[in-house]
C-alpha positions, 0 to 999 in steps of 0.5 A, a space after each residue: 441517466 441511461 439504464 440498460 436493464 437487458 445487460 447483465 454483469 459479465 461473468 468471470 470465467 475461471 476456465 479461461 487460462 491464457 498461456 501468456 503472460 507466464 507471470 502476473 504481478 498483481 496489486 492486492 489492494 489495501 486489505 479488503 478483498 472486496 477492493 480487489 479488481 475483477 482481474 486480480 480475483 480471476 488470476 488468484 483463482 487460476 494461479 498455480 504458485 502465489 508469491 505474496 508479501 507479508 501484508 497480503 491478508 488471509 482473506 485475500 489469500 483464501 480466494 486462491 485455488 486450494 491446490 495453489 502453492 503459497 510462498 510468503 516472501 514478505 520483509 520483516 522488521 530488522 531486515 529479516 526475510 527474502 532480499 529483493 534479489 532473491 525474490 527476483 530469482 525465485 520468480 524467474 525460477 518458478 516461471 522457468 518451470 512453466 508454472 502459472 505464477 502470481 506475484 501478489 503485492 499489497 496495494 499497487 505493485 508500482 507504488 513503493 512496491 518494487 514491482 518495477 524491479 521484478 518486472 525488469 528482472 523477468 524481462 531480462 530473462 525473456 519471461 512474459 509478464 503482465 502487471 495488474 494495478 491495485 488500489 494503493 493505500 493512499 486512496 483507500 485510507 483517505 476514502 475510508 475516513 473521508 479525506 479528499 486528497 485534493 480539495 478545491 481551495 485547500 489542496 491543489 496537489 498530492 504527493 506520495 512519499 516513502 519514509 524509507 531511503 536506501 541510507 535511512 532518510 529518503 532523498 527528497 526535495 523537502 522545501 517543495 514538499 513543505 509548500 502550502 495547499 499540498 497533501 502528502 501521503 507518507 508510506 512506510 513512515 511510522 518509524 521515521 515520522 518524528 524526523 519527517 515532521 521536524 524536517 517539514 517544519 524546518 522547511 516552513 510547513 506550519 507546525 499546526 498543519 493537520 495530520 491523520 494516521 490510518 492504521 490497517 486501512 480497509 480492514 476490521 482493525 482499521 484505526 484512525 488518529 488525528 493530530 497536528 504536525 508538531 504533535 505527530 511524534 507524540 501521537 505515534 509514541 503515545 498510541 502505539 502506532 505501528 505498520 502498516 499505517 499511512 500518514 496524511 499531512 495537509 489541511 485536508 486531514 482535518 476533514 476526516 469524519 468524526 465517526 472514523 476517529 479512534 478513541 484517543 486513549 494511549 496504547 502501550 503496545 510497541 510498534 514495528 515498521 515493515 517495508 512490504 
């Protein structure tokens, strides 16, 4: 082990504002401000306009310069809110005004965040852009409750899966996803969880496979529930699970720390599903 007592942590220089790129697409992480990268923190302080998703928390937005303009473009249940094409056009418009624009997205912008679509739109307009990664929900949720996504002898692969497809059910190779020693991290899958569970069981995944559901990972409102695959639909219904929630399917889900599990008392609240 090597120690360097003479070295100090580098300071974040708020005055260092680069002229390029004009737009930063930044991952805000899962919700806890302490899980932001140092670069994301600096860019929040420097941005003149912040275009953010609905699920970016108030504590993260509070780190922005007080004079910055905040624009909420998050999608709402039922398809309300900005269409992706409108978000793309807004980013191009703001950048064209010479503003320092920060596109702030929950988790990582390139993991089911449509960051790639925004990157393409900006590049087509010749607008300089940089992508700053963030901690995605799968790794944050799993770490918070003590679930290793891969584990020697138990899980040799992990797949990140969306519960949304353009026409409802996502176009996936279900037989491959149902393979043993394989962890699935399901994003945006609360509403479709019963159908997903049934499909995996139909393809051969054991009904007794462990499942963990983590709501609002890394926030004070985090709640963790555990079941088996054949009981997932009932768990979501009986406990009022709602988005944002990550579903982990695989034997590693049984390793969730007992002190992370919520008391399994049925809740009567309705749930909603969001895609941002």
